[in-house]
Steps between C-alpha positions, in 0.01 A plus 500: 500500500664538159403752231292228329130520581418249771300200385209373707362155421130477579273194494123551512296188427147643510292795384497661846879464519530666160340811648728496802801452279408777261450750779830398662676542167352848463614591851854367449526688173388821668742446789797451261398761241460217252847351566370145550432182300250220547488135390295201598143376484189715508175588324395778264539780754859404571571462129368853449740617772790354305581157652716276285267197501648158553175310428124572513344549843212271394738201537478550875128581539382176657312458827435213733700191593376276219516769238865550594568130473358494147728784392801390698735414210458849351539668842819305574638597163420866566657483847830377350485758224439781748783390732748481213394841368554658842838337547610618159369861528614554864228754581522755785214305658239234431153622586241222495141610518245270663459158323695324780487156341722630221675792668632315801636210296700753300619696801612190690731402217657844498578521869870564551553633148558856620172628353258668745177302511190710555149371504197733452167387664522297814382140509181485702655331803226661713249288305672168461838325545660750743819295489567648158632818661806319639558310177510805273716687752772248419540617141340840452679826584197728524124482483263776390147472640177656385318484833600680825451203728733264308862598590505363856428149372830511307730720705462264796624223266807712418398633160532876433157625402344831399136597473478700176124519454284378219579654158133486411439797729704720270298392198172636380263248661324770700525773237290370211247722332162336440377741234820454301442122483135541401590753230781292354297177491170668414317375807201709614492654846206284606659169396604293807858369471658202670874426489598140434853382580542124446871477579843522340581127467347279235403226747301727729341683206378174348353390831336830583360628172215241479408574858513875436278461196224320695533749784459796268201350327322503837605859562407598142149365552446770761706768320417446129686821408821377664831528317825338618859632484779245469864607558731257317865402524702452178563126516127427555343785306390300196364206699302721743354710223400199289327335797316802634383615158286188498304627799170686439616793723654807339871500584776762484862391508787715633866414458676782676512643856357842411180352354483243778505763773246713318285184476533441873370854559206441263403158633254434782670177620742229395524122483866401526737209528690508829842657462689830492216656304303508827740771620441704185123466543532602867708807407226592251247453782300272268285245695600157382400132526798266490499153341765233480531139405802273459546130444340281767821331612689829516218652700507209750872558551466875543219464756725289717774763488339844493444658838316823411127549536468650154660448159469851355779736590277795574295286745815363663644848545192620684407162659151558368303399193496831324484317168263198518702200387373170364754227460501144361160341564350838578627642176167452319245721331260417782734676746655767278187644338317579832816663636527725196132583505530588868763755416300641209166514680590568864615865510583491873731204461653646186586826678648304794725309264618819330586653836694194610694484174612865518719423803717249312715752315630677807574168667718405201693829497293726272584867571798408717768401249539361146541127531706440190739782598541343844564161333757653263676677787519173693636310202765765443604493864534120495707513183717794601559398860497121511648493851187670627254245368 
């Protein structure tokens, strides 16, 4: 290494990746006493941590085969721009975070350029397309996984792989204070609260919000004092607020993690889009009903490929439906409302769900190590000792 602060180029294409990237940046800064620089693509958390932003993360926030096709010209332009920026800046390493459709296209073009290629979040080869493990082993130098059962799928394909744990376990998802939320948002102690999380991509939000509205109207009929809490993400904040304010149910919007985790502590249950947020809700031990709906053609393709029994990560991890999930044709108010009411009215089932959810944190590394520190240590080892990758 020279005296110049090493530069790490990070690419995070989604909101969940923004959190992973920000925590990794914090850990690398701590490890180097601040002698480090960051450039690349990320969201508001990574911007706060000081990344020199190449272009907005929202340019990459697309989901589903046909959604990708529609945005292909922009994505191809961003791929070329990212590759050129990396070749020019010659970073100590490229760290791509999830978003494999974008990340792997960039990494493939940089193979052989003398830049360590590290990917954070393993592709779900245990769920579908197991052959991907061999394919990515051809161009990646190291893979960081969030789940303890993932490394063997990749090491047997010849790719160095390290389980680093899920950074969400080091957050505050299980440490919220209910009374603090109620005091700040002026919500009485007797008011029932329900968390609503419609997703972090515009397509899924547009599909789910009308369904969520009709679902909540059925719940509201039995709980007329009900209030909802809606965590938002920056690029969808205005849209989500404008839509939900039209609903006849009192709503409280939170736009930061501290308020979100306090809200989780104050809420009785949650209705959420399938995704990483299910892990946060599990760590908060908040009983949750999961909903998801994608384009019909995309869904038909996925059903032919996906091998797992469940779609929600928490359920997959435990091979059990800890969070009831309703996908595609089952993603309707007629299915979602009874499931929510069952949680709210059936105390025995509610307590069982809470007990099951409390085991998730330990399984993901809570209390054993700090995931982002382990990720930073692994990155540093790969960069400092390339012959040991």
